N, C-alpha and C positions, 0 to 999 in steps of 0.2 A: 519571215516570220510571221504573218497573218494564219494562215494553216495550223501553227503549232499553237498561238496564242487561242485562236477559235476554239479548238479542243479543249485545251484549258475550261474554257468557260463552260463548255456543255457540259463537262466533265464535273463540275461544282454543283450546276444546275440539277445533273442525275443524283447525284450523291445524297441529297436532302429531300427531292421530290418523288424519287421514286420508292419500292418496294426493300429496298437497301439500306432504309433508313439508320435499322438498328446496327448493320454493317459500320455504318458512319459514323456513328457516336463510340462505339468499340475501337475504332482507328483513334478515335479523338482521347477518349479516356487514357491510350495508351500513351500519347502526345503532352496529356498535361501530366501523366505519373512520371514520366522520364522526365520531363521539365522542372519537376518541383522537386522531382532527385539530385539532378542535377545542377539547377542554380536557387534552390530552396525554395520556399511555399508561399513567399510574397511576391503577388503581381506586379509591384509597383517598384520591384529590385531587381526582377527576374525576366527581361524581355522577353523571353524566347514562352515562359508560363504566360504572360499576358496576352500574349499574340495567341497562346492556347485557348484561353479561355473565352478571350474575344469571338473568338471563330467558333467555340462551342455556344457560345450563346448567340451569338446569329443562326445556329442550327436549332435553336430551341430546345437544348440540353436542359433537362432542371438541375438548378442547382447545388442540389443536394448530392446530385451525380457528380458535381465537378469538383466539391467539397469534398466528396471522399476520395476522389483520385488525386487530390491536392494530398491529400493525408496519407495515402498509401504511399507517393513518392518519397515523402519526408519521412515514413515511418512510426507516424503516430499510427496508423493501422495497418494489420500488416496484411500484406498484398503478395502478389507475383515479381521475379525479378526478371526485369525486359532488359534484351541486351538490343543495343541501334548498332545496324550494319547497312554498310551499301554494296550495292553488287551492279554490276553492268554488264552488257550484254548488246547484241547486235540483232536486228530484226529484218521484215521484209526492205529489198530494196538498198541495203545497206545502212539503215537507218539503227543511229546508235540510242540505248537507252542506260538511264541512269537510274536506280531504284531503292530507295533508301526504305530501310526494314525497319520495325521495332517487334522483336521476336523472344520468346522463354525457350524456342529450343531450335538450333541455327542447323541442325542437321535436317530437319523435318521442312523448314523453309529454303533450303537449297536446294533440296530434292525437289519441293511442288515448284519451283521458281524454273528448274531444268526441264521438266515435266511439260509445264506452260509454254516456252520458250521452243523447247521441240516441235510441238503439236502445231506451231503457228509459224514455222519457218524461221524461228529465231534460235542464236545461240548464246551461253554463258561465258561472258570472258574473263579474264583475270584481273584484277586488281589494278587498275590505270589505264585501263586499254581503252577507255571512252574519255574519264573524268578529266581529261586536258581539254576536251571539246565544249567543255561546260564552263560558267562560274554562279556561284552562289551568290545571289542576289535579293535585294527586298523587292518587292513589286507591288503598285498601289493601285487598283483598278477603280476610276471613276467614270460616271456614266459622261457620256459627251455632247447627248440632248439636253443638260441643265445648264453644263458651265461652256463660256468663251475659250477655245482653245490657245489665245494666247494669255489671257489673263489668268488662265490654268498653269501653264507653264512657267510664267514668272512667279506665282505662289510657287508653284513646285522647285524652282530653282534655287528661290530666295531663303526656303525650308532649307536646302543642301542635297536635293535628287542631283543627281548625274544625268538624267536623260527623260525624255517622254515622247511616245509615240501615241498615234491615234489608230486605232485598230477596231473594225466591228463594232463599232458606235461606241467605242471606250477610250477614254485614255490611259495609257499603261505609264506610270510613275519610276523610274526604275532607280534604287539607292544603292551604297556600300553597305552591307552591316551595320557598322556603327554609327552609320545614319538614319536608320532605317524607322526608330521610330519619334527621333528629332522631327522628321520630315510629314510623317502623321500627324502629330499635332501641330508644325508648321502650316499645311493644309486647312488643317479645323480651325486654327487662327484667322485663315485668309476669308472661315466662312464656308470653305470645298467639303463638300463629306463624299466619303468615297464607300463603294461598294464591299471591297473585299481588301483585304492586306494578306501578302504572305511571303516567305521565306523559299524561293525557289530557287533550280539547278536551272540556268537560263543558258542555250546554247549560243555559242561565240557566231556559229556560220550553220545554216540549215540546208538539209539535202530536200530536193523537191521531189516530191513523190507523185506517182500520174493517180488518176482516179482508181484503176485496177488496184494498185498496189495500195492504195489511200484505204482501201476497205479491208485489206489485212493487219494494215498496221492499227487500223482502230480495233479489230478482231483482237489482236495480241495486247494493246492497251488496254481493253476492258478486262480480258481475261486476268491480266496482272493486278489490278487494282481490285476485282474481285476477292482475289487472296486475302484471308484476316491478317496475316504479317506485313503486309505491305501498305507503305503509309500513303508514299508518293511515286508516281512515276514522269518522268522526264525523257521528252526525246528530241532530237533537233531534226525532226520530219515538219517537211513544210507542203502540206495536206492538201490535198484538192479541194476547192469551195464547192463545187456541186456535191461530190461522194460525201464530204462531212453533212451536209444540208441533208443527206439520204440518212446519215447515221442519226443526227437529231431528230428527225421525223418518228 
C-alpha cells in the first residue's frame, strides 16, 4: 500500500502548490456545489459538505467562493447542473483505476477519458469491472513525527476507527463512512490534530508495479487528474518508491 499512499500525498501537495491551483479550486467548487445540492447547505448537518468546505479552507479558497458554491447547490443562485459519474478502467501493468467525475456534459467527459487512457496504455472498462477491487472509506492523515504511535492508535480505536497504519511519515487512520466525522472529532478530543481527511476508494489489494511501469502509471494518473471534470482518481498500484521520488522531484 505504501506506493499508493505516497502518490496520494504527492498529489495533494501538487494540487495546491503548483500552477494548477485554479484547476484545483474549480474541482473544489464543483464538489461543494454537488454536496450542497444533495444534502443541503448547512455543513453541520451535511458531512460531505463539511468535508468539502474544510478542504477548500485548507486550500485557502476565499470564503465568498465557498458561499457562492453552496448557494448554487441549494438553488439560491443560478448555476450549472452537474452530474456525478464513476468510471472504471485499466492502465499499464494491469493496474485498476476508479475515476470519480463531476460533469455538465457526460459525452465530452467520456470522450476525454477514452483519449487519455488510450494515449497512456489504458482502456476504459464497463461499470463494475474494477469497483469490486475497492472499498469506500474515510481516511485521516496524521503527522507521525508529532505523536506517539501507540497512543494515536488507542485514540483512533477509541473514537471508532477500524484501522491505522504507519506509512511514509504519516499515520493513516481508516474508518467506515458512518464513523468518519465521529473519529475526526474523537481524535481532536484526544488532542490529536490531523493534516488531511478524505473519503477515498481504497484498494482491497494492490498490484506491485516495477520502476519502469511506475513512470507510465504516474503519467496516466497525472493526465487523468488534469482533466477538469475529474474529481479524484484511485488506483490499486503499489508503485516503486524510487520512481515515485523522481516523480515528486
